[in-house]
mmCIF file of the N, C-alpha and C atoms, coordinates in Angstrom:
data_MODEL
# 
_entry.id   MODEL 
# 
loop_
_atom_site.group_PDB 
_atom_site.id 
_atom_site.type_symbol 
_atom_site.label_atom_id 
_atom_site.label_alt_id 
_atom_site.label_comp_id 
_atom_site.label_asym_id 
_atom_site.label_entity_id 
_atom_site.label_seq_id 
_atom_site.pdbx_PDB_ins_code 
_atom_site.Cartn_x 
_atom_site.Cartn_y 
_atom_site.Cartn_z 
_atom_site.occupancy 
_atom_site.B_iso_or_equiv 
_atom_site.pdbx_formal_charge 
_atom_site.auth_seq_id 
_atom_site.auth_comp_id 
_atom_site.auth_asym_id 
_atom_site.auth_atom_id 
_atom_site.pdbx_PDB_model_num 
ATOM 1   N N  . MET A 1 1  ? -37.731 53.722 -43.950 1.00 0.00 ? 1  MET A N  1 
ATOM 2   C CA . MET A 1 1  ? -38.756 52.734 -43.744 1.00 0.00 ? 1  MET A CA 1 
ATOM 3   C C  . MET A 1 1  ? -38.094 51.612 -41.851 1.00 0.00 ? 1  MET A C  1 
ATOM 4   N N  . THR A 1 2  ? -38.758 51.301 -41.797 1.00 0.00 ? 2  THR A N  1 
ATOM 5   C CA . THR A 1 2  ? -38.843 50.600 -40.249 1.00 0.00 ? 2  THR A CA 1 
ATOM 6   C C  . THR A 1 2  ? -39.019 49.100 -41.087 1.00 0.00 ? 2  THR A C  1 
ATOM 7   N N  . ALA A 1 3  ? -38.578 48.376 -40.092 1.00 0.00 ? 3  ALA A N  1 
ATOM 8   C CA . ALA A 1 3  ? -38.618 47.438 -40.997 1.00 0.00 ? 3  ALA A CA 1 
ATOM 9   C C  . ALA A 1 3  ? -40.049 46.240 -40.143 1.00 0.00 ? 3  ALA A C  1 
ATOM 10  N N  . ASP A 1 4  ? -40.841 47.146 -39.033 1.00 0.00 ? 4  ASP A N  1 
ATOM 11  C CA . ASP A 1 4  ? -42.096 46.788 -38.975 1.00 0.00 ? 4  ASP A CA 1 
ATOM 12  C C  . ASP A 1 4  ? -43.195 47.088 -40.014 1.00 0.00 ? 4  ASP A C  1 
ATOM 13  N N  . TRP A 1 5  ? -42.973 48.409 -40.993 1.00 0.00 ? 5  TRP A N  1 
ATOM 14  C CA . TRP A 1 5  ? -43.198 48.923 -41.950 1.00 0.00 ? 5  TRP A CA 1 
ATOM 15  C C  . TRP A 1 5  ? -43.376 47.472 -42.997 1.00 0.00 ? 5  TRP A C  1 
ATOM 16  N N  . ILE A 1 6  ? -42.114 47.226 -43.236 1.00 0.00 ? 6  ILE A N  1 
ATOM 17  C CA . ILE A 1 6  ? -42.021 46.504 -43.988 1.00 0.00 ? 6  ILE A CA 1 
ATOM 18  C C  . ILE A 1 6  ? -42.954 44.563 -43.308 1.00 0.00 ? 6  ILE A C  1 
ATOM 19  N N  . GLY A 1 7  ? -42.742 44.398 -42.273 1.00 0.00 ? 7  GLY A N  1 
ATOM 20  C CA . GLY A 1 7  ? -43.397 43.567 -42.558 1.00 0.00 ? 7  GLY A CA 1 
ATOM 21  C C  . GLY A 1 7  ? -45.028 43.723 -42.609 1.00 0.00 ? 7  GLY A C  1 
ATOM 22  N N  . TRP A 1 8  ? -45.886 45.431 -41.747 1.00 0.00 ? 8  TRP A N  1 
ATOM 23  C CA . TRP A 1 8  ? -47.261 45.295 -42.245 1.00 0.00 ? 8  TRP A CA 1 
ATOM 24  C C  . TRP A 1 8  ? -47.165 45.317 -43.533 1.00 0.00 ? 8  TRP A C  1 
ATOM 25  N N  . LEU A 1 9  ? -46.637 46.090 -44.524 1.00 0.00 ? 9  LEU A N  1 
ATOM 26  C CA . LEU A 1 9  ? -46.790 45.421 -46.074 1.00 0.00 ? 9  LEU A CA 1 
ATOM 27  C C  . LEU A 1 9  ? -46.814 43.691 -46.269 1.00 0.00 ? 9  LEU A C  1 
ATOM 28  N N  . ALA A 1 10 ? -46.018 43.625 -46.101 1.00 0.00 ? 10 ALA A N  1 
ATOM 29  C CA . ALA A 1 10 ? -46.275 42.288 -46.370 1.00 0.00 ? 10 ALA A CA 1 
ATOM 30  C C  . ALA A 1 10 ? -47.366 41.462 -46.422 1.00 0.00 ? 10 ALA A C  1 
ATOM 31  N N  . THR A 1 11 ? -47.955 41.517 -44.455 1.00 0.00 ? 11 THR A N  1 
ATOM 32  C CA . THR A 1 11 ? -48.935 41.114 -44.440 1.00 0.00 ? 11 THR A CA 1 
ATOM 33  C C  . THR A 1 11 ? -50.068 42.127 -45.413 1.00 0.00 ? 11 THR A C  1 
ATOM 34  N N  . ALA A 1 12 ? -49.608 42.929 -46.388 1.00 0.00 ? 12 ALA A N  1 
ATOM 35  C CA . ALA A 1 12 ? -51.299 43.428 -46.654 1.00 0.00 ? 12 ALA A CA 1 
ATOM 36  C C  . ALA A 1 12 ? -50.936 42.813 -48.030 1.00 0.00 ? 12 ALA A C  1 
ATOM 37  N N  . VAL A 1 13 ? -50.158 42.821 -48.887 1.00 0.00 ? 13 VAL A N  1 
ATOM 38  C CA . VAL A 1 13 ? -49.710 42.038 -50.241 1.00 0.00 ? 13 VAL A CA 1 
ATOM 39  C C  . VAL A 1 13 ? -49.934 40.032 -49.791 1.00 0.00 ? 13 VAL A C  1 
ATOM 40  N N  . PHE A 1 14 ? -49.825 39.828 -48.623 1.00 0.00 ? 14 PHE A N  1 
ATOM 41  C CA . PHE A 1 14 ? -50.677 38.557 -48.326 1.00 0.00 ? 14 PHE A CA 1 
ATOM 42  C C  . PHE A 1 14 ? -51.465 38.395 -48.139 1.00 0.00 ? 14 PHE A C  1 
ATOM 43  N N  . LEU A 1 15 ? -52.347 39.352 -47.656 1.00 0.00 ? 15 LEU A N  1 
ATOM 44  C CA . LEU A 1 15 ? -53.905 38.684 -47.372 1.00 0.00 ? 15 LEU A CA 1 
ATOM 45  C C  . LEU A 1 15 ? -54.590 39.616 -48.917 1.00 0.00 ? 15 LEU A C  1 
ATOM 46  N N  . VAL A 1 16 ? -53.894 39.814 -49.905 1.00 0.00 ? 16 VAL A N  1 
ATOM 47  C CA . VAL A 1 16 ? -54.604 40.085 -51.138 1.00 0.00 ? 16 VAL A CA 1 
ATOM 48  C C  . VAL A 1 16 ? -54.294 39.197 -52.428 1.00 0.00 ? 16 VAL A C  1 
ATOM 49  N N  . SER A 1 17 ? -53.736 37.944 -51.774 1.00 0.00 ? 17 SER A N  1 
ATOM 50  C CA . SER A 1 17 ? -53.998 37.435 -52.241 1.00 0.00 ? 17 SER A CA 1 
ATOM 51  C C  . SER A 1 17 ? -54.772 36.493 -52.142 1.00 0.00 ? 17 SER A C  1 
ATOM 52  N N  . TYR A 1 18 ? -55.962 36.514 -50.762 1.00 0.00 ? 18 TYR A N  1 
ATOM 53  C CA . TYR A 1 18 ? -56.985 36.071 -51.044 1.00 0.00 ? 18 TYR A CA 1 
ATOM 54  C C  . TYR A 1 18 ? -57.824 36.546 -51.854 1.00 0.00 ? 18 TYR A C  1 
ATOM 55  N N  . PHE A 1 19 ? -58.146 37.358 -52.625 1.00 0.00 ? 19 PHE A N  1 
ATOM 56  C CA . PHE A 1 19 ? -58.676 38.366 -53.287 1.00 0.00 ? 19 PHE A CA 1 
ATOM 57  C C  . PHE A 1 19 ? -58.762 37.679 -54.849 1.00 0.00 ? 19 PHE A C  1 
ATOM 58  N N  . THR A 1 20 ? -57.228 36.722 -55.173 1.00 0.00 ? 20 THR A N  1 
ATOM 59  C CA . THR A 1 20 ? -56.472 36.915 -56.968 1.00 0.00 ? 20 THR A CA 1 
ATOM 60  C C  . THR A 1 20 ? -58.026 35.809 -57.362 1.00 0.00 ? 20 THR A C  1 
ATOM 61  N N  . ARG A 1 21 ? -57.837 35.707 -58.624 1.00 0.00 ? 21 ARG A N  1 
ATOM 62  C CA . ARG A 1 21 ? -59.243 35.406 -59.494 1.00 0.00 ? 21 ARG A CA 1 
ATOM 63  C C  . ARG A 1 21 ? -58.357 33.863 -59.291 1.00 0.00 ? 21 ARG A C  1 
ATOM 64  N N  . GLY A 1 22 ? -57.132 33.362 -60.045 1.00 0.00 ? 22 GLY A N  1 
ATOM 65  C CA . GLY A 1 22 ? -56.828 31.992 -60.512 1.00 0.00 ? 22 GLY A CA 1 
ATOM 66  C C  . GLY A 1 22 ? -55.749 31.706 -59.567 1.00 0.00 ? 22 GLY A C  1 
ATOM 67  N N  . PRO A 1 23 ? -54.773 29.539 -59.829 1.00 0.00 ? 23 PRO A N  1 
ATOM 68  C CA . PRO A 1 23 ? -53.963 30.245 -59.331 1.00 0.00 ? 23 PRO A CA 1 
ATOM 69  C C  . PRO A 1 23 ? -52.793 30.273 -59.139 1.00 0.00 ? 23 PRO A C  1 
ATOM 70  N N  . ARG A 1 24 ? -52.432 31.401 -60.564 1.00 0.00 ? 24 ARG A N  1 
ATOM 71  C CA . ARG A 1 24 ? -51.433 31.465 -60.969 1.00 0.00 ? 24 ARG A CA 1 
ATOM 72  C C  . ARG A 1 24 ? -51.221 33.141 -60.390 1.00 0.00 ? 24 ARG A C  1 
ATOM 73  N N  . GLY A 1 25 ? -51.697 33.715 -60.356 1.00 0.00 ? 25 GLY A N  1 
ATOM 74  C CA . GLY A 1 25 ? -52.256 34.664 -59.744 1.00 0.00 ? 25 GLY A CA 1 
ATOM 75  C C  . GLY A 1 25 ? -51.685 34.755 -58.318 1.00 0.00 ? 25 GLY A C  1 
ATOM 76  N N  . LEU A 1 26 ? -52.504 33.319 -57.218 1.00 0.00 ? 26 LEU A N  1 
ATOM 77  C CA . LEU A 1 26 ? -52.171 33.630 -56.659 1.00 0.00 ? 26 LEU A CA 1 
ATOM 78  C C  . LEU A 1 26 ? -50.586 33.213 -56.046 1.00 0.00 ? 26 LEU A C  1 
ATOM 79  N N  . ARG A 1 27 ? -50.552 32.634 -56.822 1.00 0.00 ? 27 ARG A N  1 
ATOM 80  C CA . ARG A 1 27 ? -49.139 32.238 -56.779 1.00 0.00 ? 27 ARG A CA 1 
ATOM 81  C C  . ARG A 1 27 ? -47.981 32.822 -56.698 1.00 0.00 ? 27 ARG A C  1 
ATOM 82  N N  . ARG A 1 28 ? -48.004 34.195 -57.785 1.00 0.00 ? 28 ARG A N  1 
ATOM 83  C CA . ARG A 1 28 ? -47.585 35.305 -57.834 1.00 0.00 ? 28 ARG A CA 1 
ATOM 84  C C  . ARG A 1 28 ? -47.396 36.094 -57.013 1.00 0.00 ? 28 ARG A C  1 
ATOM 85  N N  . VAL A 1 29 ? -48.726 36.754 -56.046 1.00 0.00 ? 29 VAL A N  1 
ATOM 86  C CA . VAL A 1 29 ? -48.873 37.610 -55.126 1.00 0.00 ? 29 VAL A CA 1 
ATOM 87  C C  . VAL A 1 29 ? -48.728 37.017 -54.316 1.00 0.00 ? 29 VAL A C  1 
ATOM 88  N N  . GLN A 1 30 ? -48.074 35.275 -53.753 1.00 0.00 ? 30 GLN A N  1 
ATOM 89  C CA . GLN A 1 30 ? -47.832 35.509 -52.352 1.00 0.00 ? 30 GLN A CA 1 
ATOM 90  C C  . GLN A 1 30 ? -46.175 35.045 -52.677 1.00 0.00 ? 30 GLN A C  1 
ATOM 91  N N  . GLY A 1 31 ? -45.769 35.217 -53.646 1.00 0.00 ? 31 GLY A N  1 
ATOM 92  C CA . GLY A 1 31 ? -44.585 34.616 -54.331 1.00 0.00 ? 31 GLY A CA 1 
ATOM 93  C C  . GLY A 1 31 ? -43.680 36.439 -53.524 1.00 0.00 ? 31 GLY A C  1 
ATOM 94  N N  . VAL A 1 32 ? -44.855 37.695 -53.633 1.00 0.00 ? 32 VAL A N  1 
ATOM 95  C CA . VAL A 1 32 ? -44.176 38.556 -53.622 1.00 0.00 ? 32 VAL A CA 1 
ATOM 96  C C  . VAL A 1 32 ? -44.386 38.933 -52.294 1.00 0.00 ? 32 VAL A C  1 
ATOM 97  N N  . ALA A 1 33 ? -44.969 38.890 -51.549 1.00 0.00 ? 33 ALA A N  1 
ATOM 98  C CA . ALA A 1 33 ? -45.341 38.585 -50.203 1.00 0.00 ? 33 ALA A CA 1 
ATOM 99  C C  . ALA A 1 33 ? -44.004 38.183 -49.209 1.00 0.00 ? 33 ALA A C  1 
ATOM 100 N N  . ALA A 1 34 ? -43.817 36.947 -49.808 1.00 0.00 ? 34 ALA A N  1 
ATOM 101 C CA . ALA A 1 34 ? -42.972 35.352 -49.432 1.00 0.00 ? 34 ALA A CA 1 
ATOM 102 C C  . ALA A 1 34 ? -41.194 36.424 -49.117 1.00 0.00 ? 34 ALA A C  1 
ATOM 103 N N  . CYS A 1 35 ? -41.534 37.813 -50.422 1.00 0.00 ? 35 CYS A N  1 
ATOM 104 C CA . CYS A 1 35 ? -40.250 38.283 -50.511 1.00 0.00 ? 35 CYS A CA 1 
ATOM 105 C C  . CYS A 1 35 ? -40.020 38.853 -49.299 1.00 0.00 ? 35 CYS A C  1 
ATOM 106 N N  . LEU A 1 36 ? -40.969 39.718 -49.643 1.00 0.00 ? 36 LEU A N  1 
ATOM 107 C CA . LEU A 1 36 ? -40.952 40.932 -48.213 1.00 0.00 ? 36 LEU A CA 1 
ATOM 108 C C  . LEU A 1 36 ? -40.746 40.224 -47.306 1.00 0.00 ? 36 LEU A C  1 
ATOM 109 N N  . TRP A 1 37 ? -41.967 39.208 -46.395 1.00 0.00 ? 37 TRP A N  1 
ATOM 110 C CA . TRP A 1 37 ? -40.878 38.577 -45.960 1.00 0.00 ? 37 TRP A CA 1 
ATOM 111 C C  . TRP A 1 37 ? -39.312 38.287 -45.010 1.00 0.00 ? 37 TRP A C  1 
ATOM 112 N N  . ALA A 1 38 ? -39.169 37.983 -46.625 1.00 0.00 ? 38 ALA A N  1 
ATOM 113 C CA . ALA A 1 38 ? -37.440 37.297 -46.408 1.00 0.00 ? 38 ALA A CA 1 
ATOM 114 C C  . ALA A 1 38 ? -36.567 39.197 -46.328 1.00 0.00 ? 38 ALA A C  1 
ATOM 115 N N  . LEU A 1 39 ? -37.221 40.019 -47.223 1.00 0.00 ? 39 LEU A N  1 
ATOM 116 C CA . LEU A 1 39 ? -36.440 41.240 -46.947 1.00 0.00 ? 39 LEU A CA 1 
ATOM 117 C C  . LEU A 1 39 ? -36.675 41.519 -44.999 1.00 0.00 ? 39 LEU A C  1 
ATOM 118 N N  . TYR A 1 40 ? -37.917 41.380 -44.690 1.00 0.00 ? 40 TYR A N  1 
ATOM 119 C CA . TYR A 1 40 ? -38.557 41.862 -43.340 1.00 0.00 ? 40 TYR A CA 1 
ATOM 120 C C  . TYR A 1 40 ? -37.501 40.902 -42.613 1.00 0.00 ? 40 TYR A C  1 
ATOM 121 N N  . GLY A 1 41 ? -37.202 39.847 -42.286 1.00 0.00 ? 41 GLY A N  1 
ATOM 122 C CA . GLY A 1 41 ? -36.557 39.090 -41.593 1.00 0.00 ? 41 GLY A CA 1 
ATOM 123 C C  . GLY A 1 41 ? -34.843 38.813 -42.055 1.00 0.00 ? 41 GLY A C  1 
ATOM 124 N N  . VAL A 1 42 ? -34.589 40.138 -42.325 1.00 0.00 ? 42 VAL A N  1 
ATOM 125 C CA . VAL A 1 42 ? -32.803 40.599 -43.097 1.00 0.00 ? 42 VAL A CA 1 
ATOM 126 C C  . VAL A 1 42 ? -32.764 41.829 -41.805 1.00 0.00 ? 42 VAL A C  1 
ATOM 127 N N  . LEU A 1 43 ? -33.524 42.320 -42.336 1.00 0.00 ? 43 LEU A N  1 
ATOM 128 C CA . LEU A 1 43 ? -33.890 43.532 -41.293 1.00 0.00 ? 43 LEU A CA 1 
ATOM 129 C C  . LEU A 1 43 ? -33.850 43.549 -40.198 1.00 0.00 ? 43 LEU A C  1 
ATOM 130 N N  . ILE A 1 44 ? -34.778 42.030 -39.601 1.00 0.00 ? 44 ILE A N  1 
ATOM 131 C CA . ILE A 1 44 ? -34.909 41.831 -38.438 1.00 0.00 ? 44 ILE A CA 1 
ATOM 132 C C  . ILE A 1 44 ? -33.576 40.748 -37.605 1.00 0.00 ? 44 ILE A C  1 
ATOM 133 N N  . HIS A 1 45 ? -32.557 40.155 -39.089 1.00 0.00 ? 45 HIS A N  1 
ATOM 134 C CA . HIS A 1 45 ? -31.582 39.090 -38.635 1.00 0.00 ? 45 HIS A CA 1 
ATOM 135 C C  . HIS A 1 45 ? -32.050 37.644 -38.105 1.00 0.00 ? 45 HIS A C  1 
ATOM 136 N N  . SER A 1 46 ? -33.170 38.373 -38.541 1.00 0.00 ? 46 SER A N  1 
ATOM 137 C CA . SER A 1 46 ? -33.502 36.186 -37.904 1.00 0.00 ? 46 SER A CA 1 
ATOM 138 C C  . SER A 1 46 ? -33.609 35.391 -39.572 1.00 0.00 ? 46 SER A C  1 
ATOM 139 N N  . LEU A 1 47 ? -32.211 34.228 -39.804 1.00 0.00 ? 47 LEU A N  1 
ATOM 140 C CA . LEU A 1 47 ? -32.301 33.698 -40.706 1.00 0.00 ? 47 LEU A CA 1 
ATOM 141 C C  . LEU A 1 47 ? -33.156 32.529 -41.168 1.00 0.00 ? 47 LEU A C  1 
ATOM 142 N N  . PRO A 1 48 ? -34.217 32.054 -39.812 1.00 0.00 ? 48 PRO A N  1 
ATOM 143 C CA . PRO A 1 48 ? -35.263 30.991 -40.051 1.00 0.00 ? 48 PRO A CA 1 
ATOM 144 C C  . PRO A 1 48 ? -36.082 31.931 -41.327 1.00 0.00 ? 48 PRO A C  1 
ATOM 145 N N  . VAL A 1 49 ? -36.897 32.871 -40.423 1.00 0.00 ? 49 VAL A N  1 
ATOM 146 C CA . VAL A 1 49 ? -37.370 33.721 -41.250 1.00 0.00 ? 49 VAL A CA 1 
ATOM 147 C C  . VAL A 1 49 ? -37.089 34.104 -42.876 1.00 0.00 ? 49 VAL A C  1 
ATOM 148 N N  . ILE A 1 50 ? -35.613 34.149 -43.163 1.00 0.00 ? 50 ILE A N  1 
ATOM 149 C CA . ILE A 1 50 ? -35.359 34.578 -44.419 1.00 0.00 ? 50 ILE A CA 1 
ATOM 150 C C  . ILE A 1 50 ? -35.465 33.406 -45.447 1.00 0.00 ? 50 ILE A C  1 
ATOM 151 N N  . VAL A 1 51 ? -35.032 32.018 -44.204 1.00 0.00 ? 51 VAL A N  1 
ATOM 152 C CA . VAL A 1 51 ? -34.651 30.683 -45.331 1.00 0.00 ? 51 VAL A CA 1 
ATOM 153 C C  . VAL A 1 51 ? -35.658 30.800 -45.778 1.00 0.00 ? 51 VAL A C  1 
ATOM 154 N N  . ALA A 1 52 ? -36.827 30.467 -44.215 1.00 0.00 ? 52 ALA A N  1 
ATOM 155 C CA . ALA A 1 52 ? -38.247 30.227 -44.632 1.00 0.00 ? 52 ALA A CA 1 
ATOM 156 C C  . ALA A 1 52 ? -38.953 30.507 -46.014 1.00 0.00 ? 52 ALA A C  1 
ATOM 157 N N  . ASN A 1 53 ? -39.171 32.169 -45.863 1.00 0.00 ? 53 ASN A N  1 
ATOM 158 C CA . ASN A 1 53 ? -40.002 32.474 -46.856 1.00 0.00 ? 53 ASN A CA 1 
ATOM 159 C C  . ASN A 1 53 ? -38.820 32.944 -48.514 1.00 0.00 ? 53 ASN A C  1 
ATOM 160 N N  . ILE A 1 54 ? -37.357 32.637 -48.402 1.00 0.00 ? 54 ILE A N  1 
ATOM 161 C CA . ILE A 1 54 ? -37.154 32.676 -49.745 1.00 0.00 ? 54 ILE A CA 1 
ATOM 162 C C  . ILE A 1 54 ? -37.596 31.031 -50.551 1.00 0.00 ? 54 ILE A C  1 
ATOM 163 N N  . LEU A 1 55 ? -38.216 30.049 -49.897 1.00 0.00 ? 55 LEU A N  1 
ATOM 164 C CA . LEU A 1 55 ? -38.115 29.031 -50.390 1.00 0.00 ? 55 LEU A CA 1 
ATOM 165 C C  . LEU A 1 55 ? -39.284 28.974 -50.357 1.00 0.00 ? 55 LEU A C  1 
ATOM 166 N N  . VAL A 1 56 ? -40.182 29.774 -49.718 1.00 0.00 ? 56 VAL A N  1 
ATOM 167 C CA . VAL A 1 56 ? -41.483 29.782 -49.835 1.00 0.00 ? 56 VAL A CA 1 
ATOM 168 C C  . VAL A 1 56 ? -41.662 30.377 -51.203 1.00 0.00 ? 56 VAL A C  1 
ATOM 169 N N  . ALA A 1 57 ? -41.141 31.561 -51.916 1.00 0.00 ? 57 ALA A N  1 
ATOM 170 C CA . ALA A 1 57 ? -41.009 32.870 -53.080 1.00 0.00 ? 57 ALA A CA 1 
ATOM 171 C C  . ALA A 1 57 ? -40.853 31.730 -53.940 1.00 0.00 ? 57 ALA A C  1 
ATOM 172 N N  . SER A 1 58 ? -39.758 31.159 -53.962 1.00 0.00 ? 58 SER A N  1 
ATOM 173 C CA . SER A 1 58 ? -39.176 30.557 -54.581 1.00 0.00 ? 58 SER A CA 1 
ATOM 174 C C  . SER A 1 58 ? -40.659 29.508 -55.723 1.00 0.00 ? 58 SER A C  1 
ATOM 175 N N  . VAL A 1 59 ? -40.757 28.601 -54.500 1.00 0.00 ? 59 VAL A N  1 
ATOM 176 C CA . VAL A 1 59 ? -41.877 27.669 -55.079 1.00 0.00 ? 59 VAL A CA 1 
ATOM 177 C C  . VAL A 1 59 ? -43.050 28.486 -55.512 1.00 0.00 ? 59 VAL A C  1 
ATOM 178 N N  . ALA A 1 60 ? -43.662 29.188 -54.982 1.00 0.00 ? 60 ALA A N  1 
ATOM 179 C CA . ALA A 1 60 ? -44.376 30.294 -55.429 1.00 0.00 ? 60 ALA A CA 1 
ATOM 180 C C  . ALA A 1 60 ? -44.192 30.575 -57.078 1.00 0.00 ? 60 ALA A C  1 
ATOM 181 N N  . VAL A 1 61 ? -42.803 31.759 -57.442 1.00 0.00 ? 61 VAL A N  1 
ATOM 182 C CA . VAL A 1 61 ? -43.030 32.208 -58.013 1.00 0.00 ? 61 VAL A CA 1 
ATOM 183 C C  . VAL A 1 61 ? -42.741 31.059 -58.923 1.00 0.00 ? 61 VAL A C  1 
ATOM 184 N N  . ILE A 1 62 ? -41.959 29.579 -59.536 1.00 0.00 ? 62 ILE A N  1 
ATOM 185 C CA . ILE A 1 62 ? -41.416 29.111 -60.408 1.00 0.00 ? 62 ILE A CA 1 
ATOM 186 C C  . ILE A 1 62 ? -42.941 27.815 -60.787 1.00 0.00 ? 62 ILE A C  1 
ATOM 187 N N  . SER A 1 63 ? -43.317 27.523 -59.545 1.00 0.00 ? 63 SER A N  1 
ATOM 188 C CA . SER A 1 63 ? -44.864 27.314 -59.601 1.00 0.00 ? 63 SER A CA 1 
ATOM 189 C C  . SER A 1 63 ? -46.112 28.305 -60.712 1.00 0.00 ? 63 SER A C  1 
ATOM 190 N N  . SER A 1 64 ? -45.667 29.129 -60.277 1.00 0.00 ? 64 SER A N  1 
ATOM 191 C CA . SER A 1 64 ? -46.542 30.274 -61.895 1.00 0.00 ? 64 SER A CA 1 
ATOM 192 C C  . SER A 1 64 ? -46.654 30.526 -62.934 1.00 0.00 ? 64 SER A C  1 
ATOM 193 N N  . PHE A 1 65 ? -45.344 29.885 -62.961 1.00 0.00 ? 65 PHE A N  1 
ATOM 194 C CA . PHE A 1 65 ? -44.771 29.765 -64.506 1.00 0.00 ? 65 PHE A CA 1 
ATOM 195 C C  . PHE A 1 65 ? -45.063 27.850 -65.443 1.00 0.00 ? 65 PHE A C  1 
ATOM 196 N N  . ARG A 1 66 ? -44.862 26.806 -64.698 1.00 0.00 ? 66 ARG A N  1 
ATOM 197 C CA . ARG A 1 66 ? -45.375 25.825 -64.675 1.00 0.00 ? 66 ARG A CA 1 
ATOM 198 C C  . ARG A 1 66 ? -46.905 25.525 -65.910 1.00 0.00 ? 66 ARG A C  1 
ATOM 199 N N  . LYS A 1 67 ? -46.366 24.984 -66.594 1.00 0.00 ? 67 LYS A N  1 
ATOM 200 C CA . LYS A 1 67 ? -48.364 24.762 -67.392 1.00 0.00 ? 67 LYS A CA 1 
ATOM 201 C C  . LYS A 1 67 ? -48.893 23.661 -66.621 1.00 0.00 ? 67 LYS A C  1 
ATOM 202 N N  . PRO A 1 68 ? -50.392 24.460 -65.777 1.00 0.00 ? 68 PRO A N  1 
ATOM 203 C CA . PRO A 1 68 ? -51.330 23.502 -65.743 1.00 0.00 ? 68 PRO A CA 1 
ATOM 204 C C  . PRO A 1 68 ? -51.235 21.807 -66.262 1.00 0.00 ? 68 PRO A C  1 
ATOM 205 N N  . LEU A 1 69 ? -51.264 20.336 -65.486 1.00 0.00 ? 69 LEU A N  1 
ATOM 206 C CA . LEU A 1 69 ? -51.424 19.513 -66.059 1.00 0.00 ? 69 LEU A CA 1 
ATOM 207 C C  . LEU A 1 69 ? -52.436 19.386 -66.584 1.00 0.00 ? 69 LEU A C  1 
ATOM 208 N N  . ALA A 1 70 ? -52.404 17.921 -68.035 1.00 0.00 ? 70 ALA A N  1 
ATOM 209 C CA . ALA A 1 70 ? -53.993 17.940 -68.131 1.00 0.00 ? 70 ALA A CA 1 
ATOM 210 C C  . ALA A 1 70 ? -54.323 17.925 -68.147 1.00 0.00 ? 70 ALA A C  1 
ATOM 211 N N  . SER A 1 71 ? -56.175 17.938 -67.586 1.00 0.00 ? 71 SER A N  1 
ATOM 212 C CA . SER A 1 71 ? -56.564 16.856 -66.541 1.00 0.00 ? 71 SER A CA 1 
ATOM 213 C C  . SER A 1 71 ? -57.562 15.523 -67.471 1.00 0.00 ? 71 SER A C  1 
ATOM 214 N N  . PRO A 1 72 ? -57.704 14.642 -66.840 1.00 0.00 ? 72 PRO A N  1 
ATOM 215 C CA . PRO A 1 72 ? -58.942 12.965 -67.267 1.00 0.00 ? 72 PRO A CA 1 
ATOM 216 C C  . PRO A 1 72 ? -59.369 13.745 -68.183 1.00 0.00 ? 72 PRO A C  1 
ATOM 217 N N  . PRO A 1 73 ? -59.925 13.023 -69.716 1.00 0.00 ? 73 PRO A N  1 
ATOM 218 C CA . PRO A 1 73 ? -61.266 13.398 -69.816 1.00 0.00 ? 73 PRO A CA 1 
ATOM 219 C C  . PRO A 1 73 ? -62.496 12.234 -70.219 1.00 0.00 ? 73 PRO A C  1 
# 
């Protein structure tokens, strides 16, 4: 698989995130997409792409496991 195909797959996964129903699913799908973008960055040797997407993936996945804040009465 070439780097371009990983980039296209990352794009497709990110696009799917717009069809998720809840915020938890949205963050998890976007986390997967960001991991694919980071892999793409590795394959094309682009440190900014790698770092940015590792940060995005980390925040997306970690925040998907947090309990939602209680809403005010």
